[in-house]
N, C-alpha and C positions, 0 to 999 in steps of 0.2 A: 253706380260706378264708383268704386273706392278711390279717392284721390291718392296721389303719391304721398308716401309717408314723409313728413317734414323733419322728423328726428328732433323735434323740440321737446325737451323734457318738461313734463307737467306733473304736478303733484295733485291736480284736481281729481277727486274721486269721480265726479260727474263725467269728466273727459275720458277717464279710463273705462267707465261703464259704457259710455257711448261707443267707444272703440271696440269693446268686447261685443256689444250688440250688433255693430256693423259687421264684424267678422262672423258672428253667428248667422246673420242673414245671408252673407255670402256663402257660407258652408251649406245652409239649408237649400239654397238655389242649386247647388251642385248635385243634389240628389233628386231634383224634380224631373230631370230629363227622362228617366226610364218610366216612372208612373205616367208621365204625359204621353209617351209613345204607346204604352199599354192601353190607356184610355181611348186614344184615337183608334187603335186597332180593334178595340171592343165596341166601336161606334158610340162611345160616350162623349160626343163632341162638346156638349154643354159643360161637363166637368173638366174636360181638357182645356176649354176656352178660359174658364175661371182660374185654372192652375197656371196657365200661361200669363194671364193678367196679374196674378199674385206674384209670379216670378219677375215680371217687369216692374211692378210696384216695389218689390224688395230691392231691385237694382237701384232704383231712385232713392229709396229710403236709406240704404247703407251708405250711399254717397253723402247724403245730408248729415247722417250721424258722424261719419268720419270727418267731415269738414268742421262740425261743431267741436270735435275732439282735438282740432288743430292739426289734423292729418291722420290718415289711416295707418295701420300697422304694415310693416314690410311684407308679412305673410298675407295680409288681405290684399295688398296691391298686386301680388303675384297671382293669387287665386281668383280674384274678381273677373278678369278677362276670360279665364278658362271656364268659369261657371256660366258666363253669358253664352259662350259658344256651345256648351253642353245643352243649355236650355233651348237655344234656337235650332240645334241640329235635329232634335226629335220631330218637331212639326215640319221642318224643311224636308226631311226624308219621307215623311208620310205624304206631304203634298206632292212630292215628286213621284212617289209610287202610285198615288191616286190619279196622276195625270193632270193635276191642277197647276203645276209648274213644270217647265221643261227640265228633264233630268240633267242635261248638260249645264244648265244655269245653277241648279242645286249643287252639283259636284264642283263647279267652278268656285262658288261661294264657300263651300266647305273646305276646299283646298286652300283658299285664301286664309281662312280662319286658322287652319293648321299651321300654315307658313308663319303667320304673325305670332301665333302662340309659341312656336319654336324660337322666333326672334326675341320675343319678350323674355323667354326663359333665360336668355343670355345677358339680359340687361340688369345692372345692379339695382335699379330703382323699379323694376317690373315693367318698364316701357310705358310711361303714362300715355293715356289716350289723347290723340289730337282732336281738334274741333271737328274735322271731317269724320273721324272715327266715332265720335259721340253722336253726330248727326246721323251717321249710318245706323247706329244701334237704335235710335229713336224711330227711324224709318222702317227698319226691319221689324221691330215689335209691332208697330202700327199696321204694316202690311200683313203680318202673320195673324194678328187679331181679326182683321177684316176677312182674310181668306178662310179662317177657321170658324167664322160666325156660323153657328148651327142652323141648318135649314129649317128645323122645327120652330125656331123662334120667329121666323117670318110668317109661317103658315097661320099662326094664331091671329095675325093681323089681316089675314085674307089677301096678302100681297106677296105672291111668290116672287115678283120682280124686285121686291125690297131686298131680299137676301142676295139675289143675282147681282143687284147693283153694288152691294157691299163687297161681294167677292170680286167683282170687276174692279172696284176701287183699290182693293188689296193687290190685285194683279198688277195694276198700273204703278202702285207705290213700290212694288218689289224691284222694278227695274232701276229707278234712281238709287235705291239702297244698294243694289249690286254695283252700279257705277261708282258710288261713293266708297264702297268696300274696296274696289280695285284701285281707285285713285289714292285712298288713304294708305293702302298697303305700299304703294310706290313711295309715298311720303315718309313712311316709317323706315323703309329700307334704303332710301337714298343717302349716300354718305354725306351729301352737302346739306341734308335737312337739319334745321335748327332743333335743339332739344326743346320739347314743350312740356311745361309743368302746369 
């Protein structure tokens, strides 16, 4: 998650390099959604799972790099939330189509993400994420990784219930992530909400 740009001039080459790398990770995450969806459609759940894990790791890594640089770029601050939404949309749509999550819940969450993306586009600073928004993202990634855990990985252990337990844990984690998504949306859109940086 790329932090809000601080607009602090820095002549440090290391800071500039870290900021460029953070922006590169954000851009790479933007193109992961389609291959992820294609892998799921081709029943390549193991590869899809690792791709989602890499996407989640890159989200964390670009935030660390941007903080080390003294703040991310304005471009990165605007693009980062959109790339997160692209990344989670692919598995959400697949899980809804497969009947693993209710379609109404998937559409509600995607509608929320589109609404907040539109709101952020109108903010000069890219609309920095609130604590609830960050917690929602962590819960979403955790829920999706559990829900997408490939069934073949449990069969090697001789424990079919192992995979079912992971899928069940992901299903239960999805609901608090949806509740946080909706409550954080209200926080972003409320005229009385304080600015969070």
